N, C-alpha and C positions, 0 to 999 in steps of 0.2 A: 659104403659109398666110395666112389672113385674120387680121389683127391687130385687137385690141380698139380701138375708137375712143376716144381720150382727148383732152382739151384739151392745149395745148402751153404749156410755160413755157421761158424762156430763162435759162440760167445762164452768165454770162460769154461770151456769144456761141454757146454750145452748146445746141441744142434738145433738150428732153426731152418725149416724147409727141407727139401730133398727127401720127403717121405718120413721125416722124424716126427715123433708124437707132438701134437699141439701143446705148447707150454702156456702156463698161466703167469701173468706178470702183475706187479703192482708198483706203487710209487710212495716213497715216504712223504708224509704231510706234516711232519714236525719241522719247525723253523730250522733252516740250515745252520743257524748260529747255536743251536742246542745240540752239541755233539753227543753227550750222554743219552739224551732223549732219542736222537736219531738211531744210535746204536741199539738201544733197547727196543725200539719199534722194528728195526731190521731183524732182530732175533725173533720177535714175535711173529713176524711175517714168514720167516723161514719155517718156523714151527707149524704155522698154519697151512703150509704147502706151497708157498710162493716159490716159483722156479727161476724167475729172473726179476731183479729188483732195480728200480730206478731212483736216483736221487738228484735233486736240483743242485747245480753248482753255479750259483749266481755271481760269485766273486772268488778271488784268490784264497781267501780265508776258508771257504767251503771245501777246497781241495783236501783239507785235512780229514774230511769225512771218509774219504776213500780208504786209506790204510786202517782207520779206526773200525770201520764197518767190516772190511775184509778180514780183519783179525778175529772177528766174532762169528761171521756167517760163512757158509760154504757154497752159496749160490752166486751166479754172475751178477756183477754190479754195473749199472749203466749210468753214465754221467749225462744229465740233461743240460745242454749248453745252448745259449742264444747269443749271437752277435760277436762275442769275444773269442777269436780263434786261439789266443794264448791259453785260455782256460782249457781248451781241448788238448793242447800240447802238454800242459801241466797235469791234466787228468791221466793222460796216457803214461806219462813218466811216473805217476803215483800208483800205477798198476790197475787202472780201470779195465773192465772186460769188454765194454761196448760204449759207443757214444751216440747220443741223439743230437744231431745238429743239422741245420740246413745250410749247405755250402754257399748258397746265394746270399746269405745274410752276414757273411763274415768278411766281405771285402774283396780285394783284388785277387787275381789268380795265384799270386805267390803265397797268399795265406791258405787258399784251398789246397795247393800243392803241399804246403808244409804239414797240414793236417792229414792229408791222404798218405804222405810218406811216413809220418809217425805211426799212423794206424796200421799201415802195411807192415812196417818193421816189427811191430809188437802183436800182430795178428788180432787187431781190434776192429770188429765190424762197425759200420756206421748205419744208424737208422735215420732215414730222411722222413721227418714227420710233418706232413702238410695238414693244416687245419683250415676250415672254411673262413674263420675269422681273421686269418693272417696271410691272405694271398697277396702276391706281388701286385703292385699298382698297374703294371702293364698288362697283366693277365686279367685283373678286374676290369680294366678299361676295354679289353677285347670282348669279354663275355657279359659285361654290364652288371654282374652279380655273381656270387659264388654258385657254381654249378658243378655237377659231376665231371664234366669235361674240363672245367677250369682247375679243379683239384688234380686231375690227372696231368694236365699240362704243366702245372707247377711242380709236381713230383718229378716228371721227366726232365724238366729244366734243371733241377738240382742233381738228378742222376747224371746228366750229361756233363756237369761240372766236375764230378768225381771221375767219370769214365775218361775224361780228357787227360787225366793223370794216371790212367791205367789202374784205377781203384774200382773193384767190383764186388767187394764183400759188403753188400748193401741190403738193408731191409727197408721196406716202404710202408708207411701208414698214410691213410687219407681219411681224416676224421671230420665229421660235422655233427652238430647237435640234432640235425634232422636225420631220422633213421633212414628215410627213403633216399636222401642225397648220399648218405654214407654207403648204403648198399649199392647204389648204381655206380658210384665212383670206384668201389672195389671191383665190381663186375667189369668195368671198362679196363681198369689197370691189369686185371688178371689176363685179359686178352692181349695186352700191349707189351708185356715183359714177362720174364721168368724169375724175377727177384722174389724172395719170400715176402709175404705180407703180414704185417702186424695189424690185427683187427681191433677196432674199438669205436664206440660212439662217444664223442667228446662232450663234456659239459652235460652229461645225461641227466643229472639231477640227484635227488636224495636217494636213500636206499630203496625206497618204494618205487618211484617212477623211474629212477635210473636203472634199476634191475629190469623192469619191463622193457624199456627201450633197448637196453643192451642185449637182452635175451632174444628180442626180435631181430635186431640188426646183426649181431654176431652169430646168433644161432642159424639164421636163414642162410648166411654166407657159408658157414661151416657145413651145413647140410648139403650144399651144392659143391663141396670139396674145395672151397676157397678159404685160405687162411692157414697160417703156420704158427702163430703165437697170438695171444689175446690179452687185453686188459679191459676189465669192467670198471669204468670210471664212475665212482660214486662220491657224493658229498657225504662221507661217512668214514668210519674207521676203515683203513685200507684192508684190514683182516677180512672185512665183509666183502671186499672186492675178490679176494682169493676164494672165499666160500662160494660166491656167485659164479665165478669163472669155472670152478670145478664142477658145480652143479650143471652148468650149461654143457660142459663136455660129457658128463655122465648121461645127461638126457639124450645125447646124440650117440651114445656108446663109443665115445672117443677117449674115455678114461675109465680105468678099472675102479671098482668101489661099489658101495651099496646103491642099488636103484630102488627107490622107495615108492610103493604103490599104495594108495588109500582112496576109498570112495568118499563122495561128498556128503554122505549120510542122507537119510530120508525118514519118513514117518514109521518105517519098520524097525529103525534102530532102537535097541533097548539097553545099550551099554554106553558109557562115556567114551564114544569113539574118538572125538576130537582130542580129548585129553590123552587117551591111550596112544593115538597116532603121534602126537607131539612128544610123548615120553619115549616111544620107540625110536623116533628120528633122532632125538637128543642122545639116546644111549648108543646109537650106532654111528654117530657123526665121525668117529675116528676109526671105524672099521674099514679095513682095506681089502676085504674079501670081495671078489667079483660076483655078487649075488643080487637077487631080487627078493625083497621082503614086502609082503602085503599086509595091510590092516584094513579089513572090510567090515561093513556095518551089520550084515546079517547073513544067515546061511542060505537065503534064497539065491543070491548072486555071488556070494563071496568066493567059495572054492572054484566055481565055474569061471567067473570073470577074471580071476587071478590064478588060473590053472598053470600059467607059465612061471609063477613065483616059486623060488626055491623053497620058501617057507612062508607061512602066513597064518593069520587068525581071522575068524569071522564071528561077529557078535551074535548073541542069542538073548534069552531072558535071564539076566544075571549070570550068564556064563558065555562061553564061546567055543568054537571049534578050532582046533589046531590042525593045519593041513600042510602037506608037502606036494608040490607039483600037482595040485588039484585033488589029491587023495587025502581024505580025512584020517587023521591019526587018532585023536581022542578029544573028548570034551574037557574043558578046563574052567574052573570057577572064575568069575570076572576079575577078582582081586589077584589072581595068579596068572593072568594072560601075559603080562609083560615078562615075568620071570620065565614062564614056559617057552615063550617065543625066543627069548635071548639064549636059553639053554639049547634050543634047536639050532640057532645061528652058530653057537659055539661048536657044535658037532660038524658043521659044514666045512669042507676043505677050503 
């Protein structure tokens, strides 16, 4: 797919935009007062594949999170700041890699300039994060309600405040809990500027519904080449956000790793296909090979429908067929299908 051309910013050595690979983000959800718990969760998120990590910095005491986390993890850390520009300055001084702040919320021009100057001096980009639930009063009055146009106008208002002081290392997000509003807002913004875009559906919900809404919203935009970094917002363990984000990227061939194919089963199925598929997926969750693995229910459609799979199995009566690129290799007893499949995966480059 042809990706939207955007400028590139660098956060802690990680490129965002400008043709760089789409990165997956998450945010700590441990209370900012729990420093050991925050560090522990940051480590788990890095291990899970998080590429950019955000932490709320609600007060001066929370700034201590920055050096503590950066001592243990090697991914860029973003300070999430609202209203108090001094927290942005202190976060920059503490070594933060990126800041999420809306300049229109921190007061007079001198404060905006102070943040812009500090971020420029330390090569710290700023994400302008616009949400449908926190639009400026004058913009809400103009549009009567949150709309895609209102989200864009709010973002460009904040952008102009930074550009006024020659600061352009900017990333933009425009999030709503409505999938349709989110998608249309990003489509508009993609036409109006060349800043990199951080995709997400805010307040998407629990792991079940939040994943569905995020996959539709984020996935449809990425499929059209829009988006440079993503966060799947879930009311769940943030590790699940990383797994979901990686799955969305793999589904669109934007990330290397195992692409998993399995059929929904039918009355022809004679093996425990659902159990086998789950075991195969679990066994390969940490595999970084760029391959397609298929688990199919029967020999009628299995090798044919999954002929593009690098390796796969198709069920039979108490046994299954092991195949590569649609060609049958051998028959395997049902209780050996998992081990046989994993052995073939191991042989693949």
